[in-house]
N, C-alpha and C positions, 0 to 999 in steps of 0.2 A: 507841558507834560512833566510830571514829577517822577524822579527816579527812585523815590522812596515809597515803598508800599504803604498803603493805609493800614491803620491798626486792624481793621476788619479783614483785609487781605492777609495780613500776617497771621491772624487767628485761623483763617481758613487753611493756610499752608501748614500751620502747626497741627491742626486737627486731623488733616489728611495724613500727615506723617505718623501721628499716633495710631490712627486706625490701621495704616499699612504695616506698622511694626508687628502686628499680629499675624502677618502673612510673609514669612521669610522666603529667601531664595529657594529653599528646598521645596516649599509648597508649590512655587511656580514651575520648578523643574519637573516635579511629579505631574502637575497638570499638563505640561507640554509633552512629556514623554508618553503619558497615558491618554492623551487627547481628551482630557476631561475638562468640561466647561467649569470655570471657577464660580459656581453658583453661590457657595457660602460667602465668598468675597463680595459678589454682586449684591446679595441680599443685605449684607451688613452696610454697604455703602448706601443702598436704597433706604434702609431703615434710619440711617443717620440724616437723610434728607438731601444728599448731595446730587442725586440724579436730576432733581428739578432745579439745580442751581441757576440755570439761565432761562427757565420758563417763567411766564407771568405768575404773580402771586394769586391772581384770580383763579388759576387752574391748578393750584397746589404747589407751585414752584416758589423759588426764593426771589425771583425777579432781578437777579444780578446780571452782570454783563459778561462779555467774552473774556475780559481780563480775569475775572474770578473763575470762570470755567477753565481757562488755560492753566491757572494755578492748580486746580484739582487734578487735571490730567497730567500735567508735568510731574507733580509729586507722586502720583500713582506709578508712572513709568520709572521715575527715579528711585523708587523704593526697591526696584529689582523685578517688579511685576512686568515691566516693559510693555509690549503690545498685548500680551496675553491678559493683562489687567486693564489696560487703557481702552482697548477696542470695545469691549462690552458696554462700558460706560459712555464712550464717545457716541456710539450709535443711539443710545437713549437720550443723552444730554442734548445732542445736536441733530440727530436724525429726523426729529419731528419739526424742525424749523419751518419747513414749508407749510405745515399745518397751522403752526402758531401764526404765521403771517397771512396765509391765504385760505385756510380752511373756514368753513361756515361756523357760526357760533355753536350750532348743535354738534358739529364734529369736534370742536375744541372741548366742549363740556363733556362729551362722551369719552374721548380718548386721552386727553392731556393729563388729567389727574391720575389716571391709571399708569401712565408712563412715568410720571414724576415720582410715584410711590414705588415703582419697580414691579408692580403687579402685571403690567403689560410690556413685553419685550418686542422690539421692532427691528426689522432688517431693512435693507436698502437695495432695490433691484433696478439697476440702470444698464450696466455693461452687458454686451452681447458678443458672441463669438465672432460675428462678421462685422462688428462695428468698432469695438475697442474705444479709443479716444474720440472717434468720429461719432459722437452721440446722435447726431441728426440722421444717421443711417440705420438706426435701430429698426427691427422688423417685427417685434412683438406687437400684436395688433389687438385692439379692443373694439368689438363691434357692438353697437348699441341695439338693444331689443327692449323698447318701452322704458321701464324703470330700472333697467340693469344693463351691464355690459357683459359680453363673453370674451374672455382674454385667452389668446392662443399665442404661444411663442416660447422662446428659450432665453434665459439669462445666465451669465456666468459671474463668478466672483461675488456672489451674494453671501456676505458674511453673516453668521449667526442664524441661518435659515432654519436649522433644526430646533433651535431654542425659542424662536420668535412666533408669536401668534399672528402678527401682521407684518406686511411688507409695504413700504412706500415704493410703488411700482410705476416706472415711466413706460408708457406705451404710445403707440401711434393710434390716433383715432381718425386721421385722414392720411391717405397714402402720400409719400414724399413727392411723387410726381404730379400731385394735384393741389399743391400749396404754392403760394407766391414766394414765400421765403422758406428755406429748408428747415428753419427753426420753428415754423408753424406746424400745427396739426398734431402736437404731442400733448399728452394728458397725464396727470399724476393721479393714481388711485391708491387708496389705503386698503389693500386687498388682504383677505385671509390667506394664511400659508398652509395651515395644517388641515388640508382638505383632500379628498380622494382625487380631485382633478389636478393636484399639484404633486409633482414627482421631484424629490430632492435627493441629490447624491453629492457626497463630499469630494472635493478636489485635493488629492495628495499634494502637499507643498513643503517648502523648505523650513519655514518657521511659523511662529504664532499658532502652534498646533492645538492649544487648548481651546481656541476659538475657530471652529471649522468654517471653511469657506466653500461655497457650494455652487454646483450647476443646478438650476431650477427650471423645470419644464412645466408650462401652463397649458393644459389641454381643455379648453372651453371652461375656464374658471368663471363662475358667476360673481359679479361685483355690483353691488347696489349703487345707483346714482348718488345716494346719500354719502357714499364713501369716496366720492370724487373730491379732490382738493381743488377748490376754486373753479374756474371756468374750463370748459372743454377746449383743448387746443392751445392752452397757455402753459402747459407743464414745463417746457424748457425754460421759459422766463422765470418761473417760480424757482427752479433749480439754481439759476444764476444768482438769485438774491442771496443765497447762502454760501456761495463758493468762497468768498473772502473769509468769512468766519471759520469755515472748515479748514482752510489753509493755515490759519493762525493756530487752531487747536492741534493740527497735525504737527506743526512746527514745535509747539510746546512739548508734545509727546516725544519728538525726536531729541530735543534737548534733554528731556528726562532720562532717556536711554543712555545718552552720552554721559550724563552725570553719574549714573549707576556704574557704567563701565570704567570711568575715570576713577571713581572711588575705590573700586576693587584693584585697579592697576596700581594706584599709588600705595595702597596698603601692601600689596605683594612686593612692590619695588623696595619698600622699606624693610620688609621682613625676610625676603629671600637673600641668603648669603651665598655668594660664589666667589672663589679665590680670596676668601677671608674678609669680604666686606659686602654690604648690601648692594644689590645690583642698581639701586637708585642713584648710587654715586657716579655711575657711568653716564656720560652725556648722551650716549646713543640710546639709553633708556629714558633719561630725564627729559631730553629735549622734545621728543614726540609727545610726551604727556603735557609738557608746558604748552606746546602748540595746540594740543587738543583743548586745553582749558581756554586759551585765547579764542579759538574758533567757536567754542560753545558760548562764551560770553558775548562775542560779537553777534552771533545769531540770536541770542537772548534779547539783546538790545533792539534788534529789528522786529522781533516778535512782540515785544512790549510796545514798541511804537505803533505797530499795526493794530494791536488790540486797543490801545488808547484811542487811536483815530476812529475805529469802527464804533467804539462805545460812545464817542462824542459826535457821532453823526457825520464824520468827515470821509471824503473819498480815500480809499486805502487799497485799491487794486494792485498797484505796484508794490507797496510795502508788504501786503499779505503774500503775494507770490514770491517776493524776494525772501521773506521770512521762511517760507516753506523750503525754498531751495537751499538757503544757507544752513538751516537747521538740519535738514536731511544729510547734507554733506558733513556737517560738524559732528552729528551723532554717529554716523558711520565711521568717520575718521577716529573718533574716540574709542569706539568699539574695536576697530581694527588694531589700534595702538595697544589696547588692553590685551588682546590676544598675543601680540608680539612681545609685550612685556612679560607675559607668563611663559613664553617659550612653548615647549611641547605641552605643558600643562594647560595652556590656553585652548588646546584642542579637546581637552577632557571635559565632559559634561559637569563633573563635580565642582568645577571652578566657576561655572555659570557665564563666563564672558563669551563663550561660543554661542550661547543662547541670545545674549545681547546683540552679538554680531549678526546673527541670522535675522533678528527682528529689526535691527537698524537698517539692514539692507532693503527691507520692504519699503521704507519711507522714501527711497529714491525712485520708487515705481508708482506708489499709490498715495492719495487717490488720483494723482496726476504725475506724469513722469517729469524728471528734471528737464528733459528736452522741450517739453511743451511749455514749461515755465520760461525757458530761454526764448522760445518763440514769442511768448507774450511780452517779455521785456524788450526784445528786439523791435517788435512792431509798435507797441503802445507806449513805451518809455523813450526809445531811441528814435522812433519814427522811420524805421526801415521798412521795406516792402514786405507784405505778408508772404510767408514761405509755404503755406499749406492751404 
């Protein structure tokens, strides 16, 4: 593993920074406050070709790896866009990974170029009110009728449902009590969203308000067999294929938020004068910021290691999970330190650090909680008994 980025990776980072410079913090503050989807930003990123960074060239992508995708998403978050900017891209850059790996050739040719160009926006529907992290307990069911399925059920935390034409939907096609293993009998469908049989409602939430997260009810939605990803009953396995890559990208976004928060905190600590001197002279201000930098750098190293491993075909389950845990902790620590540095002004929206704080907090919950990662490390790294 080389600790120095390649020339190409450096150019990617530079290009994303330049693009993001046209969307200052005030733009993201307005999007968040007015719950306005950042379509102008999304379209410019798509036009520049970054949506397809990790998709095969055959389908209109750039054919790059997770290392390059992580650079894109980290820089977007670090620009001040945080999750309001990173999430729309994340879902398009990575959300179609199961289709890339397991979809039919006809499905890939039909959908992937449109996703890579930004013409087709996609959402991800897995979580349910009565299942949570216990994915095998989902109840949304797809009953087959000849050449199509009828889907009935309810999903929560479906991000970007209002803006997306399609949703990668995990359903049961065989009841849980009729399969040998609880992970069997689940199927992935690339279903239409904007249909009369689909009822979408926004969930009011703490942060990332420019990208609405929704409850979605499916009332006998018709889905063609041709829009099934891979084989019936194998959907859970297809999801697992992409978990490590997603953990790495989430880690990169967390680090980006932390960098944005730290940048503003350092600037404020140098400029704010109290008792006749910059507050950054006080160790009570300086030390937490120094600690935040060290935590971010340490998380960044683990994230880069995990990305390098996955791009080189190596096992990286432990590293990907550790990267997500460390980065979520580091990003939130930096955002919290930034608010403390600003004092009362840190609570004011005009200084932006409260928005970083709200969005950094999300990363400790999604797409998997910190506790579930500790479960993974306890069992699969340390060899302790399974706790759930």
